[in-house]
N, C-alpha and C positions, 0 to 999 in steps of 0.2 A: 307922790311915791312911783317907782319906778318898779315895773315887774320884769320879772327876769326869765326869760324863756330858755329852756335847756334842751337842746338837740341831742339827745345821746346816739343817734345813727351815725354809724361812722361815714355814711355819705351824704350827699345832697339831699336836700328834699326831694318828694316825688314831686315828678312834673304832671299835673293834673291833666294836661292834653295828650301828653304821650301816652300815660296810661289808660285814656278812653278812647285814642286810637288804637292801641294793642287790643282791648277789651271789644273793641269794634269789630278789628279782624277777626279774633278769636270768636265770636258771635256769629259774623258772616260765615264762618269754617263750620263752624257747628251747624248753622241753617243748610250750609251746600250740602256737609255727610248727611244730615236728615233728609233732604231731597233726594240724593243719591240712593240712600238705603229705603226711602220709600219708593223711588222709582223700580228698585231691584225687587222690592217686595212685589208689586204691582206687576212684574214680569213673569216673577215665579207664580204668582196666582194666576194669571192668564195661561201659562204652560201648565201648571197643574189643572186646569179646566180643559186644555186640549187633549191632555192625557186622560183624564177622566171621561172625555168625551169619545176618546179612542178605547178606552177600557170598557165603556158600558157596551158597546155591541159585543166585544169579545165574551164579556162576562154573560150576556145572553145566549151567545152559541154555546158557551160552556156549560150553560144550565140545560139547554135544549140537547145536547149531546148527553149530560149525565141523565137526563130523564129517559132517551134512547136507550141508553146503555142499561138502565134500571130495566126497561122493557124488554130488553136482548136478554138480560139474565132472567126474566120471569119465563121468557119463551125458553130460553136453554131448560131452564128447571122443569117446566111441563114435559119437554121433549126426554128430557132424562128419566123422568118418571115413566113416560111411556115407554121408553127403550128398554128401562129397568126392567118393567112388568114383560115386554115382549122377549127379552133376553131371559128372564127366569123361565119364562113358558117354554122357549127353545131350550134352555139347558133341562127342563122336566121332560120335554120329548127326547133329549140325547139319552138322559138316565133312563126313560122305559126301555129305550133300545137296548135291551139287556145283553143280547148278543147278537152275533153275526149270522146270517143262514148261510152263506158261504163256508164259514168255517165248519158250521154243522154238515153241510153236505161232503166237504172235503175228507171230516172223520169216518162219515160213512163208506165214501168211496175206499178209504184206507183197511177198514176192519171188513168189508165183505170180500170174499174169497172167491175165486174163479167158480163160474156154474151158479152162483146165487144172484137172483134177481129181486128188485124191489117191485112189489105190487102196488101199495100204495103208502104215503108220507105224511106225517102231520106233526107240524115243529110249532110248538107254542111259546109264543114271546111274552112270557111271565116270569114271576120269579121262580118258581119251580122249574122251568126250562125242562119240561118233559117231550120227548121224541119218541112218538108212536108210528108203527111200521108194519107192513106185512111183507113177507118176504118168502120166496120159494129157494129151495136148495135141491139138487140132484142127489145128496145123499146124506143121512143123518149125521155122519162125523162132521160134516161141512157147519151144519147149525150146532153141534156141541161146541167146536171152536169158536164160533161167534158168539155163543154165549160164555164162554170162558173168558173173550175179550170185554164183552160188556159187564160182568160181573162188580167192577170195581165203579159201575156208575148206577146203581140201583137198580137193576135188569128185574123188569116184572114180565113174565111170560102169560099172556091171557089165553090163549092156546095153541095146540099144534095137530096138523091132521097128516095124514098121509094119503096120497093117491097113487095111483099105478107107476107114474115116472118120477113123482117129486115129493117132495116134505113141504108143506105150508106152515108157516108161523107168525101169530101175529104178538108182538113184544112191544114193550115201550122201556125207555130207560131216561135218566136224569143227567144232564149236562151241567156243570157249573158254569156261571155266567163269567166271561173271560174279563168284560169290562166292569169297573167298580167305582 
């Protein structure tokens, strides 16, 4: 009996040697590409290690700088606290200075008429702002004019005396604080 072989392929039968040669070339190309890939990966890994070696000192420097910055911030906070206390103290001193002595003296200079002299003067630096003074005047009408000028300032007359040539008066009045 005779066997019949049917070749349904349109072309000829595959040449085994040519196929093996092409397969070998493809495998060699695959090995070569894998080699190139491995070489590139090795180069990239080496480059990455070099970059890491460069970055590590910079990272340490950054950490040191960060620590120094935190220390400086702590020092600044301490200074701020100290300065805040000192500023608060200075502000309280400024607020305690409730009036200007010069303004008080200028006021007295304006209201005292000619022929009047101040014998003693006391100016209190407190919330009441009392001014106490002893004055002499040549005439009683000069004292009365002064009293009229001082009436809006809560005038208190402690005493009056008359001597041969002058009138002596001890009085006090209150002046409001200019600065609040």
